[in-house]
N, C-alpha and C positions, 0 to 999 in steps of 0.2 A: 504495497499498501504505499503511494507516494506521501511522503511528508510537505510537499506544495501545501501552503496556506492560500487561504481568500486575502490577507494580508499582504502576503510576497506581491500578489498579484496588481493590487493595490499599490503598492510603497511607490512604485514610480509614476504613479500619477497625485502622490500627497506629500513626498517627501520633501518637497521645494516649500510646501506651504507649515510642514513639521519642523522644518528649520530656521525657518520665518521666528514659529512661537518660542523655540528653544530659547535663538539669540535675542531677542524683543523682552525678555523676564528678569527680574532682577533675584539671581540667587536660585536656578532652579536646581531641584535635586532630583528628580527622577522622572523622565515620561516613558509610560507604559501604553501599551494595546494591551487588550482585552477580550475576555470572551470568546462566543464561536468564532469569530474574524480569523483568532490565532491558532483553533483547530484545525488540524491534517484535512483537505477538503473529500478526500474518502471519508470523513466521519458526517460529513454533514448531507442531511436528506435535503434541509434549504437551503440556499442562498441566507448568509447573515441577514435580521432585520435593521442591524445597526452595525456602526463599527464605535465599536468603546475605547476613551483614550483615559487616563488618570496623570494629572500633574501635579507631583510632589515642589512644593516651594517652600524655600525657608524663609523669607521675606515677599511683601507687597502684596496680598492676595487680591488685592482688589486689581492692579497693573494685571499680573496674569490670566484673573477672570474675564478680562476686558481685551486683554489678548488672545484668551480662548475661544470667544467668541467670535472675534474677529474672524480665528484662523479656519474653523467651523465651518464661515459664511462662506469661507473662500474654496473650502473643497468642496462642498455643495456647489457653488456654483461652474466651478472649473471639471468636474465630474461625477455632472450629474446621472449617469449610466450606475455609478456603487451606492450600496445602502448608504445613509444617513448618516454625519459622523456626529456622536457626542463626545463630552468631556468636562471631567469633574477636577478641581480646581481643589487640593487638600494642602492643608500646613502641615510641613513634614516635623510630626512630635509626638511621640511614643509613647507620650502617656496618654492622648486624647483620644475618646471612642471612636471620632469621623478617622482619626488615621488611623487606627488600628485596626478597623472595618477595611479602612481601602488598603492596608497591607495585609490582612487576610483572604483579599479576593484576588489581588495581583499574585499573591505565592500561592494561591488555589489553580490560576492559569492569567497568568501574565507575559507578557514578551518585553522585555528591553528594547526601547528604540535609543533614548540617551541620557547618560546618567550615571548615577552609583545603584547597584545592584541592591536593593534594601529587601528581595522576596525572603522570608523568613518558615521553617517548615511551619505545616499545619500546628503540630503537637506542642509548639509553642504559645498557642493559642491559648488552650481551656482554662487559663488564671486570670481572662479577661473576659471569659463570655457575657458574663451578667452585662458587664460595660458596654457592651460589643452588642446585645440582645434588647436593650433598652434604646440605645440611638437608632437601630434598626426599626425600632416600633412606631419610636415617634417619626422616623423620617416616612412609613408607611403611614400611620393615621394620620400625618399633612397629604400626603396623597389621596388618600382615599376620601377626605372632607371637602380637597378640590377637584375632584370626581364629580364628591357629591351635589357640590356650587356651579359648574358647570352649566350652562342653557344654552351649549349652542352642541348639537345633537352632532355634529360630522366631530368637533375637536372631539368628544365624548368617545365618541368610536375611537379615535385614534389613543386615546388614553388607555381604551380598557384593556389591550394585550398587557400593557407596561405595569397597570396594578394587578390584576390579575396572579402575575408573573411574580411580582412583588411581596406581596402577600401569603402565595406558595413558599416564597423563597424565607421567608421567614420559619420553614419547618425545619432548613438545611441547618439553623445554627441550632436545634434543638438536641442535638448532639456534639457540639462544641466543646462540651466539658470532659469528653470521653477520646476528643481529638479527633474528631470525626466533622466533616463539612462537604455539602453539597451544594449546588445552585439548581440542577437539571429537579426542573418542576416537579415530572412526575415521582421523582427518587424521593423530594421535599415533601409531596404528600402520601407519601409513605410511612414518612419519619412521623408528620402531623397526626395521623390516622394513628398510629399506633400507637402516642401518647394520649391521645385525646379523640380516641373513637365518635363522640357527640358532632365532631368539625367532620365527617367520611361524605357526610352530602354535601357541606361546601365546599370542601376542596374537589370531588367530582366535578362540582360546575364551573369552577374555574378551570380546571384541564381542560373540560369540553369546550368553553369558553375560547381558548386558545387555538381550537381546531375548529369552531364554527360562535360567530358574533350570535350573543345572545341580548336578550333587553337589559340595558343598562341599569332599571332596577333590581333585576335578579341577580347581574351579580354587585352591585353595591350591597343587598344584603348578603351573597355570602361573604361577600369580604368583612362586612362588619362582625357577623357571627365567630370569623376564625378571630380577627381581633380582639373581639370581647375576652374569650377564651385564653389569648394568650397574655392578654395585659395583667402584667405580675406573674407571670409564669416563664419568665424571658429570663 
């Protein structure tokens, strides 16, 4: 099976923009690509939905955030045939739950593009499982509220799969204390159902929504039930 990744084919089209981003930032620490775009193409059933990047900086997050938006816009405009790019800007501070979660993500599935490699064995994260869990739960709740308050049906439909995956992936954190972690939606649902059998119907609904769009209210209700159960238990 070929080790060629989707990112390998995209790099010639986007490298110049990533170079500009790196040079424009103040004290950049590391830039990673992560997610399905860095998996061997033989493992992909579908083309990646998006291309995810994580930029760690040691100073001036505001500048990095601004340049991140500029860079992602340039990539969308110059390589419109590629999945839309997205970037997270994270201040490199290994005591911060946000940084710890970003480090967990790139350690589980990340490819260094520039800077110092800061990936760690997943087995080093269990002692931080509560702080990471609370951070991710907070982010998921905010995404859920934003989805509920969205009055544009088209925009809501765009957000639906991202919300469903975010809530399902909370299940992937349930075994972090044991040094295990996954972001694969089906595996996350299995973790959820094994620990909290009462959410099985809701997790099944979210999994199905990734294959076939469902009514926003049905999706929101399924997310709400899982979030209620996990509040205080991550």
